[in-house]
A tleap script that builds the chain and sets N, CA, C and O, in Angstrom:
source leaprc.protein.ff14SB
mol = sequence {
  NMET SER ARG GLU VAL GLU ASP LEU ASN ARG
  ARG LEU LEU ARG ALA ARG ASP ALA MET ASP
  ARG ALA TYR ALA GLU PRO LEU ASP VAL ARG
  ALA ILE ALA ALA VAL ALA HIE ILE SER PRO
  ALA HIE PHE SER ARG CYS PHE ARG THR VAL
  PHE GLY GLU THR PRO HIE ARG TYR LEU GLN
  ARG ARG ARG VAL GLU ARG SER MET PHE LEU
  LEU ARG GLU THR ASP ARG SER VAL THR GLU
  VAL CYS PHE ASP VAL GLY PHE THR SER LEU
  GLY THR PHE SER ARG THR PHE ARG LYS ILE
  VAL GLY GLU THR PRO SER GLY TYR ARG SER
  GLY ASN GLY PRO ILE VAL VAL PRO ASN CYS
  VAL GLN MET ALA ASN THR ARG PRO ARG ALA
  THR ALA PRO VAL ALA CTHR
}
set mol.1.N position { 16.156 13.254 -20.478 }
set mol.1.CA position { 15.315 12.190 -20.204 }
set mol.1.C position { 14.729 12.465 -21.734 }
set mol.1.O position { 14.823 13.586 -22.233 }
set mol.2.N position { 14.230 11.557 -22.308 }
set mol.2.CA position { 13.440 11.574 -23.651 }
set mol.2.C position { 11.973 11.653 -23.410 }
set mol.2.O position { 11.389 11.053 -22.508 }
set mol.3.N position { 11.418 12.449 -24.297 }
set mol.3.CA position { 9.901 12.630 -24.147 }
set mol.3.C position { 9.117 11.457 -23.635 }
set mol.3.O position { 8.295 11.454 -22.719 }
set mol.4.N position { 9.538 10.410 -24.426 }
set mol.4.CA position { 8.727 9.202 -24.198 }
set mol.4.C position { 9.068 8.769 -22.475 }
set mol.4.O position { 8.282 8.812 -21.529 }
set mol.5.N position { 10.227 8.436 -22.485 }
set mol.5.CA position { 10.313 8.249 -20.781 }
set mol.5.C position { 9.585 9.172 -19.990 }
set mol.5.O position { 8.948 8.774 -19.015 }
set mol.6.N position { 9.625 10.584 -20.375 }
set mol.6.CA position { 8.993 11.449 -19.281 }
set mol.6.C position { 7.476 11.003 -19.440 }
set mol.6.O position { 6.851 11.126 -18.387 }
set mol.7.N position { 6.794 10.549 -20.432 }
set mol.7.CA position { 5.438 10.655 -20.575 }
set mol.7.C position { 5.169 9.347 -19.797 }
set mol.7.O position { 4.237 9.274 -18.996 }
set mol.8.N position { 6.103 8.189 -20.080 }
set mol.8.CA position { 5.522 6.933 -19.172 }
set mol.8.C position { 5.912 7.248 -17.738 }
set mol.8.O position { 5.347 6.584 -16.869 }
set mol.9.N position { 6.571 7.933 -17.460 }
set mol.9.CA position { 6.910 8.282 -16.085 }
set mol.9.C position { 5.545 9.022 -15.283 }
set mol.9.O position { 5.141 8.654 -14.180 }
set mol.10.N position { 5.061 9.915 -15.933 }
set mol.10.CA position { 3.866 10.738 -16.006 }
set mol.10.C position { 2.716 9.823 -15.684 }
set mol.10.O position { 2.019 10.024 -14.690 }
set mol.11.N position { 2.490 8.743 -16.571 }
set mol.11.CA position { 1.500 8.128 -16.597 }
set mol.11.C position { 1.545 6.952 -15.456 }
set mol.11.O position { 0.519 6.380 -15.090 }
set mol.12.N position { 2.675 6.693 -15.002 }
set mol.12.CA position { 2.956 5.877 -13.942 }
set mol.12.C position { 2.606 6.193 -12.655 }
set mol.12.O position { 2.157 5.503 -11.740 }
set mol.13.N position { 3.019 7.893 -12.782 }
set mol.13.CA position { 2.934 8.445 -11.340 }
set mol.13.C position { 1.169 8.621 -11.385 }
set mol.13.O position { 0.678 8.545 -10.259 }
set mol.14.N position { 0.339 8.803 -12.316 }
set mol.14.CA position { -0.961 8.825 -12.361 }
set mol.14.C position { -1.764 7.856 -11.759 }
set mol.14.O position { -2.722 7.855 -10.986 }
set mol.15.N position { -0.952 6.875 -12.460 }
set mol.15.CA position { -1.515 5.216 -11.713 }
set mol.15.C position { -1.101 5.106 -10.384 }
set mol.15.O position { -1.887 4.574 -9.600 }
set mol.16.N position { -0.250 5.421 -10.061 }
set mol.16.CA position { -0.077 5.514 -8.436 }
set mol.16.C position { -0.576 6.031 -7.685 }
set mol.16.O position { -0.812 5.558 -6.573 }
set mol.17.N position { -1.037 7.698 -8.249 }
set mol.17.CA position { -1.962 8.013 -7.509 }
set mol.17.C position { -3.111 7.539 -7.338 }
set mol.17.O position { -3.788 7.573 -6.310 }
set mol.18.N position { -3.453 6.916 -8.715 }
set mol.18.CA position { -4.827 6.529 -8.312 }
set mol.18.C position { -5.153 5.414 -7.332 }
set mol.18.O position { -6.265 5.119 -6.894 }
set mol.19.N position { -3.934 4.827 -7.058 }
set mol.19.CA position { -3.794 3.594 -6.187 }
set mol.19.C position { -4.011 4.262 -4.804 }
set mol.19.O position { -4.808 3.932 -3.926 }
set mol.20.N position { -3.178 5.208 -4.816 }
set mol.20.CA position { -3.282 6.078 -3.222 }
set mol.20.C position { -4.750 6.253 -2.755 }
set mol.20.O position { -5.166 5.990 -1.627 }
set mol.21.N position { -5.612 6.831 -3.997 }
set mol.21.CA position { -6.546 7.415 -3.522 }
set mol.21.C position { -7.928 6.505 -3.380 }
set mol.21.O position { -9.023 6.825 -2.918 }
set mol.22.N position { -7.402 5.067 -4.034 }
set mol.22.CA position { -8.456 4.021 -4.176 }
set mol.22.C position { -8.093 2.724 -3.600 }
set mol.22.O position { -8.450 1.615 -3.998 }
set mol.23.N position { -7.189 3.067 -2.421 }
set mol.23.CA position { -6.343 1.668 -1.896 }
set mol.23.C position { -7.509 0.801 -1.556 }
set mol.23.O position { -7.518 -0.345 -2.004 }
set mol.24.N position { -8.695 1.312 -0.660 }
set mol.24.CA position { -9.588 0.286 -0.153 }
set mol.24.C position { -10.519 -0.473 -1.320 }
set mol.24.O position { -11.404 -1.251 -0.963 }
set mol.25.N position { -10.326 -0.268 -2.397 }
set mol.25.CA position { -11.558 -0.498 -3.460 }
set mol.25.C position { -10.721 -1.787 -4.182 }
set mol.25.O position { -9.510 -1.760 -4.402 }
set mol.26.N position { -11.589 -2.881 -4.493 }
set mol.26.CA position { -10.812 -3.976 -5.166 }
set mol.26.C position { -10.180 -3.344 -6.508 }
set mol.26.O position { -10.840 -2.742 -7.354 }
set mol.27.N position { -8.732 -3.592 -6.566 }
set mol.27.CA position { -8.273 -3.026 -7.693 }
set mol.27.C position { -7.360 -4.199 -8.288 }
set mol.27.O position { -6.902 -5.046 -7.520 }
set mol.28.N position { -7.139 -4.235 -9.451 }
set mol.28.CA position { -6.161 -5.223 -9.732 }
set mol.28.C position { -5.473 -4.339 -11.064 }
set mol.28.O position { -5.926 -3.277 -11.492 }
set mol.29.N position { -4.174 -5.119 -11.636 }
set mol.29.CA position { -3.499 -4.767 -12.415 }
set mol.29.C position { -4.178 -4.342 -13.872 }
set mol.29.O position { -3.779 -3.310 -14.410 }
set mol.30.N position { -4.827 -4.850 -14.270 }
set mol.30.CA position { -5.613 -4.536 -15.449 }
set mol.30.C position { -6.250 -3.170 -15.281 }
set mol.30.O position { -6.076 -2.298 -16.133 }
set mol.31.N position { -7.105 -2.935 -14.022 }
set mol.31.CA position { -7.670 -1.701 -13.866 }
set mol.31.C position { -6.683 -0.272 -13.637 }
set mol.31.O position { -6.840 0.887 -14.020 }
set mol.32.N position { -5.744 -0.855 -12.932 }
set mol.32.CA position { -4.659 0.641 -12.752 }
set mol.32.C position { -3.953 0.604 -13.947 }
set mol.32.O position { -3.737 1.739 -14.372 }
set mol.33.N position { -3.413 -0.498 -14.805 }
set mol.33.CA position { -2.671 -0.042 -16.091 }
set mol.33.C position { -3.514 0.703 -17.023 }
set mol.33.O position { -3.037 1.567 -17.759 }
set mol.34.N position { -5.187 0.287 -17.011 }
set mol.34.CA position { -5.815 1.384 -17.688 }
set mol.34.C position { -5.702 2.634 -17.234 }
set mol.34.O position { -6.021 3.484 -18.065 }
set mol.35.N position { -5.292 3.100 -16.010 }
set mol.35.CA position { -5.129 4.356 -15.893 }
set mol.35.C position { -4.013 5.028 -16.405 }
set mol.35.O position { -4.110 6.208 -16.739 }
set mol.36.N position { -2.680 4.235 -16.529 }
set mol.36.CA position { -1.824 4.583 -17.591 }
set mol.36.C position { -1.930 4.387 -18.576 }
set mol.36.O position { -0.953 4.828 -19.182 }
set mol.37.N position { -2.845 3.776 -19.406 }
set mol.37.CA position { -2.800 3.478 -20.594 }
set mol.37.C position { -1.876 2.803 -21.224 }
set mol.37.O position { -1.438 3.132 -22.326 }
set mol.38.N position { -1.491 1.761 -20.542 }
set mol.38.CA position { -0.650 0.671 -21.336 }
set mol.38.C position { -1.112 -0.394 -20.977 }
set mol.38.O position { -2.075 -0.354 -20.211 }
set mol.39.N position { -0.630 -1.579 -21.371 }
set mol.39.CA position { -0.964 -3.040 -21.117 }
set mol.39.C position { -0.481 -3.417 -19.691 }
set mol.39.O position { 0.575 -3.070 -19.161 }
set mol.40.N position { -1.522 -4.245 -19.143 }
set mol.40.CA position { -1.086 -4.723 -17.851 }
set mol.40.C position { 0.354 -5.319 -17.332 }
set mol.40.O position { 0.890 -5.103 -16.244 }
set mol.41.N position { 0.914 -6.278 -18.618 }
set mol.41.CA position { 2.090 -6.769 -18.483 }
set mol.41.C position { 3.221 -5.547 -18.346 }
set mol.41.O position { 4.074 -5.558 -17.458 }
set mol.42.N position { 3.127 -4.661 -19.189 }
set mol.42.CA position { 4.094 -3.548 -19.706 }
set mol.42.C position { 3.903 -2.586 -18.213 }
set mol.42.O position { 4.916 -2.180 -17.643 }
set mol.43.N position { 2.912 -2.367 -17.822 }
set mol.43.CA position { 2.453 -1.723 -16.750 }
set mol.43.C position { 3.434 -2.347 -15.471 }
set mol.43.O position { 4.297 -1.793 -14.789 }
set mol.44.N position { 3.051 -3.355 -15.467 }
set mol.44.CA position { 3.724 -4.114 -14.285 }
set mol.44.C position { 5.428 -3.886 -14.347 }
set mol.44.O position { 6.003 -3.348 -13.400 }
set mol.45.N position { 6.060 -4.283 -15.385 }
set mol.45.CA position { 7.344 -4.114 -15.709 }
set mol.45.C position { 8.023 -2.829 -15.234 }
set mol.45.O position { 8.976 -2.794 -14.455 }
set mol.46.N position { 7.316 -1.600 -15.890 }
set mol.46.CA position { 7.601 -0.574 -15.919 }
set mol.46.C position { 7.572 0.392 -14.120 }
set mol.46.O position { 8.364 1.237 -13.701 }
set mol.47.N position { 6.572 -0.087 -13.581 }
set mol.47.CA position { 6.123 0.382 -12.401 }
set mol.47.C position { 7.222 -0.547 -11.529 }
set mol.47.O position { 7.268 0.102 -10.484 }
set mol.48.N position { 8.021 -1.546 -11.369 }
set mol.48.CA position { 8.819 -2.270 -10.646 }
set mol.48.C position { 10.233 -1.459 -11.071 }
set mol.48.O position { 11.182 -1.223 -10.323 }
set mol.49.N position { 10.109 -1.142 -12.334 }
set mol.49.CA position { 11.546 -0.565 -12.497 }
set mol.49.C position { 11.586 0.665 -11.741 }
set mol.49.O position { 12.370 0.904 -10.822 }
set mol.50.N position { 10.471 1.612 -12.298 }
set mol.50.CA position { 10.650 3.307 -11.697 }
set mol.50.C position { 10.619 3.174 -10.041 }
set mol.50.O position { 11.382 3.781 -9.290 }
set mol.51.N position { 9.544 2.224 -9.619 }
set mol.51.CA position { 9.249 2.718 -8.350 }
set mol.51.C position { 9.715 1.463 -7.394 }
set mol.51.O position { 9.300 1.521 -6.237 }
set mol.52.N position { 10.450 0.446 -7.714 }
set mol.52.CA position { 10.918 -0.470 -6.877 }
set mol.52.C position { 10.350 -1.622 -6.211 }
set mol.52.O position { 10.947 -2.287 -5.364 }
set mol.53.N position { 9.161 -1.834 -6.631 }
set mol.53.CA position { 8.399 -2.927 -6.277 }
set mol.53.C position { 7.319 -2.941 -7.185 }
set mol.53.O position { 7.125 -1.924 -7.851 }
set mol.54.N position { 6.502 -4.029 -7.340 }
set mol.54.CA position { 5.326 -4.260 -7.995 }
set mol.54.C position { 4.148 -3.659 -7.644 }
set mol.54.O position { 3.975 -3.375 -6.459 }
set mol.55.N position { 3.174 -3.373 -8.589 }
set mol.55.CA position { 2.211 -2.868 -8.185 }
set mol.55.C position { 1.374 -3.286 -6.952 }
set mol.55.O position { 0.785 -2.504 -6.205 }
set mol.56.N position { 1.410 -4.751 -6.840 }
set mol.56.CA position { 0.717 -5.568 -6.278 }
set mol.56.C position { 1.256 -5.281 -4.436 }
set mol.56.O position { 0.602 -5.023 -3.426 }
set mol.57.N position { 2.561 -5.461 -4.658 }
set mol.57.CA position { 3.081 -5.057 -3.424 }
set mol.57.C position { 3.015 -3.568 -3.085 }
set mol.57.O position { 2.670 -3.448 -1.909 }
set mol.58.N position { 3.188 -2.567 -3.591 }
set mol.58.CA position { 3.162 -1.200 -3.324 }
set mol.58.C position { 1.607 -1.050 -2.690 }
set mol.58.O position { 1.474 -0.547 -1.575 }
set mol.59.N position { 0.420 -1.519 -3.470 }
set mol.59.CA position { -1.079 -1.298 -3.031 }
set mol.59.C position { -1.080 -2.341 -1.420 }
set mol.59.O position { -1.975 -2.241 -0.581 }
set mol.60.N position { -0.285 -2.967 -1.335 }
set mol.60.CA position { -0.347 -4.162 -0.065 }
set mol.60.C position { 0.193 -3.340 1.141 }
set mol.60.O position { -0.185 -3.395 2.311 }
set mol.61.N position { 1.234 -2.510 0.549 }
set mol.61.CA position { 1.956 -1.778 1.626 }
set mol.61.C position { 1.049 -0.404 2.041 }
set mol.61.O position { 0.792 0.024 3.166 }
set mol.62.N position { 0.679 0.100 0.770 }
set mol.62.CA position { -0.427 1.190 1.402 }
set mol.62.C position { -1.462 0.917 2.153 }
set mol.62.O position { -1.966 1.738 2.919 }
set mol.63.N position { -1.912 -0.405 1.975 }
set mol.63.CA position { -3.255 -0.592 2.647 }
set mol.63.C position { -2.722 -0.886 4.242 }
set mol.63.O position { -3.361 -0.478 5.212 }
set mol.64.N position { -1.508 -1.622 4.355 }
set mol.64.CA position { -0.929 -1.880 5.453 }
set mol.64.C position { -0.730 -0.461 6.262 }
set mol.64.O position { -1.276 -0.247 7.344 }
set mol.65.N position { 0.153 0.509 5.569 }
set mol.65.CA position { 0.307 1.865 6.163 }
set mol.65.C position { -0.862 2.521 6.815 }
set mol.65.O position { -0.784 3.249 7.804 }
set mol.66.N position { -2.301 2.100 5.976 }
set mol.66.CA position { -3.517 2.795 6.443 }
set mol.66.C position { -3.875 2.128 7.542 }
set mol.66.O position { -4.277 2.773 8.511 }
set mol.67.N position { -3.802 0.852 7.589 }
set mol.67.CA position { -4.219 0.204 8.825 }
set mol.67.C position { -3.542 0.249 10.065 }
set mol.67.O position { -4.060 -0.036 11.145 }
set mol.68.N position { -2.263 0.649 9.873 }
set mol.68.CA position { -1.433 1.202 11.008 }
set mol.68.C position { -2.018 2.150 11.711 }
set mol.68.O position { -2.164 2.105 12.932 }
set mol.69.N position { -2.441 3.198 10.868 }
set mol.69.CA position { -2.740 4.409 11.246 }
set mol.69.C position { -4.178 3.844 11.995 }
set mol.69.O position { -4.370 4.201 13.157 }
set mol.70.N position { -5.081 3.051 11.394 }
set mol.70.CA position { -6.486 2.960 11.947 }
set mol.70.C position { -6.378 1.935 13.424 }
set mol.70.O position { -7.343 1.737 14.161 }
set mol.71.N position { -5.325 1.497 13.593 }
set mol.71.CA position { -5.063 0.489 14.732 }
set mol.71.C position { -4.571 1.271 15.860 }
set mol.71.O position { -4.650 1.021 17.063 }
set mol.72.N position { -3.970 2.417 15.160 }
set mol.72.CA position { -3.415 3.330 16.666 }
set mol.72.C position { -4.236 4.328 16.900 }
set mol.72.O position { -4.028 5.019 17.896 }
set mol.73.N position { -5.502 4.659 15.910 }
set mol.73.CA position { -5.983 5.884 16.219 }
set mol.73.C position { -7.526 5.884 16.545 }
set mol.73.O position { -8.116 6.855 17.020 }
set mol.74.N position { -8.059 4.774 16.257 }
set mol.74.CA position { -9.331 4.171 16.549 }
set mol.74.C position { -9.575 2.905 17.316 }
set mol.74.O position { -8.657 2.120 17.559 }
set mol.75.N position { -10.773 2.714 17.685 }
set mol.75.CA position { -11.044 1.560 18.556 }
set mol.75.C position { -11.775 0.692 17.552 }
set mol.75.O position { -12.779 0.091 17.935 }
set mol.76.N position { -11.341 0.569 16.246 }
set mol.76.CA position { -12.236 -0.294 15.609 }
set mol.76.C position { -11.572 -1.626 15.713 }
set mol.76.O position { -10.410 -1.729 16.105 }
set mol.77.N position { -12.432 -2.823 15.303 }
set mol.77.CA position { -11.659 -4.283 15.560 }
set mol.77.C position { -10.728 -4.342 14.336 }
set mol.77.O position { -10.769 -3.639 13.326 }
set mol.78.N position { -9.835 -5.391 14.669 }
set mol.78.CA position { -9.183 -5.563 13.540 }
set mol.78.C position { -9.818 -5.802 12.012 }
set mol.78.O position { -9.606 -5.335 10.893 }
set mol.79.N position { -10.877 -6.969 12.701 }
set mol.79.CA position { -11.565 -7.243 11.093 }
set mol.79.C position { -12.151 -6.258 10.652 }
set mol.79.O position { -12.399 -6.311 9.447 }
set mol.80.N position { -12.586 -5.037 11.389 }
set mol.80.CA position { -13.233 -3.931 10.764 }
set mol.80.C position { -11.995 -2.981 9.948 }
set mol.80.O position { -12.122 -2.478 8.831 }
set mol.81.N position { -11.078 -2.918 10.623 }
set mol.81.CA position { -9.887 -2.281 9.847 }
set mol.81.C position { -9.505 -3.258 8.532 }
set mol.81.O position { -9.388 -2.742 7.421 }
set mol.82.N position { -9.356 -4.412 8.692 }
set mol.82.CA position { -8.694 -5.268 7.513 }
set mol.82.C position { -9.940 -4.766 6.353 }
set mol.82.O position { -9.625 -4.365 5.232 }
set mol.83.N position { -11.078 -4.839 6.718 }
set mol.83.CA position { -11.967 -4.911 5.528 }
set mol.83.C position { -11.974 -3.254 4.910 }
set mol.83.O position { -12.142 -2.959 3.727 }
set mol.84.N position { -11.747 -2.286 6.043 }
set mol.84.CA position { -11.744 -0.839 5.912 }
set mol.84.C position { -10.871 -0.721 4.766 }
set mol.84.O position { -11.342 -0.366 3.685 }
set mol.85.N position { -9.660 -0.980 4.898 }
set mol.85.CA position { -8.390 -1.069 4.065 }
set mol.85.C position { -8.474 -1.892 2.822 }
set mol.85.O position { -7.408 -1.955 2.209 }
set mol.86.N position { -9.368 -2.467 2.359 }
set mol.86.CA position { -9.465 -3.102 1.123 }
set mol.86.C position { -8.872 -4.776 0.988 }
set mol.86.O position { -8.678 -5.435 -0.033 }
set mol.87.N position { -8.682 -5.148 2.422 }
set mol.87.CA position { -8.360 -6.764 2.324 }
set mol.87.C position { -9.672 -7.363 2.273 }
set mol.87.O position { -10.710 -6.929 2.771 }
set mol.88.N position { -9.508 -8.313 1.672 }
set mol.88.CA position { -10.835 -9.493 1.685 }
set mol.88.C position { -10.719 -10.453 2.437 }
set mol.88.O position { -11.615 -11.295 2.370 }
set mol.89.N position { -9.668 -10.660 3.346 }
set mol.89.CA position { -9.679 -11.878 3.853 }
set mol.89.C position { -8.736 -11.561 5.457 }
set mol.89.O position { -7.534 -11.297 5.470 }
set mol.90.N position { -9.493 -11.652 6.539 }
set mol.90.CA position { -8.568 -11.355 7.639 }
set mol.90.C position { -7.193 -12.272 7.776 }
set mol.90.O position { -6.218 -11.933 8.446 }
set mol.91.N position { -7.295 -13.407 7.068 }
set mol.91.CA position { -5.618 -14.002 7.228 }
set mol.91.C position { -4.954 -13.635 6.309 }
set mol.91.O position { -3.764 -13.855 6.535 }
set mol.92.N position { -5.140 -13.154 5.321 }
set mol.92.CA position { -4.232 -12.642 4.272 }
set mol.92.C position { -3.762 -11.010 4.984 }
set mol.92.O position { -2.616 -10.580 4.857 }
set mol.93.N position { -4.823 -10.267 5.701 }
set mol.93.CA position { -4.445 -8.884 6.153 }
set mol.93.C position { -3.431 -9.448 7.203 }
set mol.93.O position { -2.281 -9.012 7.157 }
set mol.94.N position { -3.811 -10.518 8.283 }
set mol.94.CA position { -2.619 -10.579 9.209 }
set mol.94.C position { -1.400 -11.034 8.956 }
set mol.94.O position { -0.416 -10.718 9.624 }
set mol.95.N position { -1.377 -12.011 7.714 }
set mol.95.CA position { 0.024 -12.437 7.402 }
set mol.95.C position { 0.661 -11.470 6.385 }
set mol.95.O position { 1.887 -11.498 6.273 }
set mol.96.N position { 0.006 -10.697 5.706 }
set mol.96.CA position { 0.798 -9.477 4.844 }
set mol.96.C position { 1.171 -8.285 6.279 }
set mol.96.O position { 2.329 -7.987 6.573 }
set mol.97.N position { 0.008 -7.767 6.985 }
set mol.97.CA position { 0.535 -7.190 7.995 }
set mol.97.C position { 1.918 -7.465 8.719 }
set mol.97.O position { 2.878 -6.696 8.673 }
set mol.98.N position { 1.883 -8.511 9.301 }
set mol.98.CA position { 2.915 -9.220 9.875 }
set mol.98.C position { 4.394 -9.418 8.929 }
set mol.98.O position { 5.506 -9.334 9.450 }
set mol.99.N position { 4.270 -9.573 8.101 }
set mol.99.CA position { 5.461 -9.675 7.054 }
set mol.99.C position { 6.061 -7.677 6.850 }
set mol.99.O position { 7.158 -7.137 6.991 }
set mol.100.N position { 4.810 -7.197 6.507 }
set mol.100.CA position { 5.609 -5.783 6.341 }
set mol.100.C position { 5.939 -5.239 7.835 }
set mol.100.O position { 7.142 -5.003 7.941 }
set mol.101.N position { 5.268 -4.999 8.910 }
set mol.101.CA position { 5.583 -4.531 10.195 }
set mol.101.C position { 6.290 -5.444 10.945 }
set mol.101.O position { 7.102 -4.804 11.613 }
set mol.102.N position { 6.371 -6.457 11.133 }
set mol.102.CA position { 7.055 -7.313 12.007 }
set mol.102.C position { 6.219 -7.854 12.974 }
set mol.102.O position { 6.855 -8.655 13.659 }
set mol.103.N position { 5.300 -7.773 13.246 }
set mol.103.CA position { 4.213 -8.004 14.151 }
set mol.103.C position { 2.623 -8.107 14.103 }
set mol.103.O position { 2.165 -7.208 13.398 }
set mol.104.N position { 1.889 -8.735 14.512 }
set mol.104.CA position { 0.541 -9.166 14.096 }
set mol.104.C position { -0.180 -7.712 14.301 }
set mol.104.O position { 0.427 -6.834 14.913 }
set mol.105.N position { -1.545 -7.467 13.753 }
set mol.105.CA position { -2.170 -6.198 13.987 }
set mol.105.C position { -2.301 -5.922 15.326 }
set mol.105.O position { -1.843 -4.873 15.780 }
set mol.106.N position { -3.065 -7.011 16.265 }
set mol.106.CA position { -3.296 -7.066 17.480 }
set mol.106.C position { -2.385 -6.602 18.495 }
set mol.106.O position { -2.621 -5.879 19.463 }
set mol.107.N position { -0.792 -7.386 17.940 }
set mol.107.CA position { 0.209 -6.867 18.863 }
set mol.107.C position { 0.953 -5.320 18.305 }
set mol.107.O position { 1.749 -4.722 19.029 }
set mol.108.N position { 0.591 -4.852 17.049 }
set mol.108.CA position { 0.959 -3.760 16.843 }
set mol.108.C position { 0.118 -2.588 17.629 }
set mol.108.O position { 0.582 -1.579 18.159 }
set mol.109.N position { -1.392 -3.054 17.547 }
set mol.109.CA position { -2.261 -2.074 18.508 }
set mol.109.C position { -2.144 -2.056 19.812 }
set mol.109.O position { -2.520 -1.058 20.427 }
set mol.110.N position { -1.591 -3.175 20.489 }
set mol.110.CA position { -1.315 -2.906 21.818 }
set mol.110.C position { 0.066 -2.184 22.308 }
set mol.110.O position { 0.127 -1.591 23.385 }
set mol.111.N position { 1.105 -2.288 21.460 }
set mol.111.CA position { 2.021 -1.319 21.488 }
set mol.111.C position { 2.410 0.062 21.066 }
set mol.111.O position { 3.404 0.682 21.443 }
set mol.112.N position { 1.415 0.484 20.168 }
set mol.112.CA position { 1.315 1.757 19.797 }
set mol.112.C position { 0.028 2.365 19.968 }
set mol.112.O position { -0.997 1.883 19.484 }
set mol.113.N position { 0.065 3.459 20.676 }
set mol.113.CA position { -1.207 4.422 20.828 }
set mol.113.C position { -0.958 5.358 20.052 }
set mol.113.O position { 0.073 5.498 19.395 }
set mol.114.N position { -2.284 6.353 20.095 }
set mol.114.CA position { -2.108 7.388 19.333 }
set mol.114.C position { -0.705 8.352 19.268 }
set mol.114.O position { -0.043 8.506 20.295 }
set mol.115.N position { -0.285 9.014 17.933 }
set mol.115.CA position { 0.698 9.783 17.975 }
set mol.115.C position { 0.660 11.388 18.187 }
set mol.115.O position { -0.128 12.085 17.548 }
set mol.116.N position { 1.404 11.827 18.961 }
set mol.116.CA position { 1.119 13.279 19.074 }
set mol.116.C position { 2.274 14.189 18.397 }
set mol.116.O position { 2.858 14.931 19.187 }
set mol.117.N position { 2.644 14.232 17.180 }
set mol.117.CA position { 3.284 14.775 16.747 }
set mol.117.C position { 2.880 15.353 15.449 }
set mol.117.O position { 1.800 14.923 15.042 }
set mol.118.N position { 3.531 16.303 14.624 }
set mol.118.CA position { 3.322 16.856 13.282 }
set mol.118.C position { 3.003 15.406 12.375 }
set mol.118.O position { 3.597 14.329 12.414 }
set mol.119.N position { 2.085 15.743 11.732 }
set mol.119.CA position { 1.862 14.884 10.529 }
set mol.119.C position { 2.859 14.298 9.640 }
set mol.119.O position { 2.822 13.104 9.342 }
set mol.120.N position { 3.774 15.126 9.195 }
set mol.120.CA position { 4.874 14.917 8.282 }
set mol.120.C position { 6.008 14.168 8.836 }
set mol.120.O position { 6.801 13.525 8.148 }
set mol.121.N position { 6.054 14.307 10.384 }
set mol.121.CA position { 7.342 13.635 11.039 }
set mol.121.C position { 6.506 12.142 11.517 }
set mol.121.O position { 7.289 11.222 11.756 }
set mol.122.N position { 5.111 11.825 11.672 }
set mol.122.CA position { 4.527 10.551 11.837 }
set mol.122.C position { 4.660 9.908 10.496 }
set mol.122.O position { 5.023 8.736 10.389 }
set mol.123.N position { 4.399 10.585 9.578 }
set mol.123.CA position { 4.330 9.588 8.133 }
set mol.123.C position { 5.844 8.986 7.963 }
set mol.123.O position { 5.998 7.770 7.852 }
set mol.124.N position { 7.104 10.009 7.945 }
set mol.124.CA position { 8.189 9.621 8.046 }
set mol.124.C position { 8.609 8.396 8.721 }
set mol.124.O position { 9.215 7.433 8.250 }
set mol.125.N position { 8.076 8.650 10.205 }
set mol.125.CA position { 8.461 7.325 11.025 }
set mol.125.C position { 7.645 6.178 11.054 }
set mol.125.O position { 8.160 5.139 11.466 }
set mol.126.N position { 6.472 6.171 10.696 }
set mol.126.CA position { 5.913 5.110 10.741 }
set mol.126.C position { 5.404 4.290 9.195 }
set mol.126.O position { 4.481 3.482 9.087 }
set mol.127.N position { 6.168 4.707 8.280 }
set mol.127.CA position { 6.047 4.342 7.085 }
set mol.127.C position { 6.674 2.975 6.958 }
set mol.127.O position { 7.897 2.909 7.077 }
set mol.128.N position { 5.892 1.741 6.702 }
set mol.128.CA position { 6.143 0.181 6.743 }
set mol.128.C position { 7.425 0.101 5.664 }
set mol.128.O position { 7.360 0.523 4.509 }
set mol.129.N position { 8.480 -0.459 6.209 }
set mol.129.CA position { 9.645 -0.608 5.378 }
set mol.129.C position { 9.608 -2.242 4.947 }
set mol.129.O position { 9.069 -3.149 5.581 }
set mol.130.N position { 10.222 -2.322 3.888 }
set mol.130.CA position { 10.102 -3.919 3.231 }
set mol.130.C position { 10.923 -4.573 4.231 }
set mol.130.O position { 11.930 -3.968 4.600 }
set mol.131.N position { 10.682 -5.621 4.692 }
set mol.131.CA position { 11.305 -6.764 5.398 }
set mol.131.C position { 11.661 -7.855 4.506 }
set mol.131.O position { 12.825 -8.177 4.267 }
set mol.132.N position { 10.556 -8.455 3.985 }
set mol.132.CA position { 10.640 -9.852 3.144 }
set mol.132.C position { 9.647 -9.162 1.737 }
set mol.132.O position { 8.745 -8.331 1.627 }
set mol.133.N position { 10.058 -9.635 1.252 }
set mol.133.CA position { 8.706 -9.859 -0.558 }
set mol.133.C position { 7.395 -10.697 0.169 }
set mol.133.O position { 7.523 -11.625 0.967 }
set mol.134.N position { 6.220 -10.172 -0.276 }
set mol.134.CA position { 5.148 -10.636 -0.169 }
set mol.134.C position { 5.101 -11.514 -1.335 }
set mol.134.O position { 5.584 -11.091 -2.386 }
set mol.135.N position { 4.648 -12.536 -1.297 }
set mol.135.CA position { 4.031 -13.466 -2.540 }
set mol.135.C position { 2.948 -12.857 -3.145 }
set mol.135.O position { 1.888 -12.507 -2.626 }
set mol.136.N position { 3.386 -12.747 -4.514 }
set mol.136.CA position { 2.026 -11.760 -5.664 }
set mol.136.C position { 1.464 -13.298 -6.054 }
set mol.136.O position { 0.512 -13.431 -6.823 }
savepdb mol mol.pdb
quit
């Protein structure tokens, strides 16, 4: 692997880590690309090549993953969870959640209670899987 490719991968990992830390904040490709010190268009292309999904899709999946935890483990309303994880519209949250998880947030909550297993096992078994591409 060339030094340039290694440097780019390191920058992309830094940007993905920033997305993981700030998933609940309003993020756009321009802000995340700035973390990687590359242009937004180049960042989007490279991110998709390296991680297999667009930055927007990754961020949505990360937000849904966190919302799944909050729906299982807390008594917060679906609307509160929606805003807690960074969505600005309940409709967009519900539609995205359903596309990624396969059921509505309310349906997920009613069928899934708190999990009592080691966190590593929980993360491996509850990570949302891609079922259909989400429109960006």
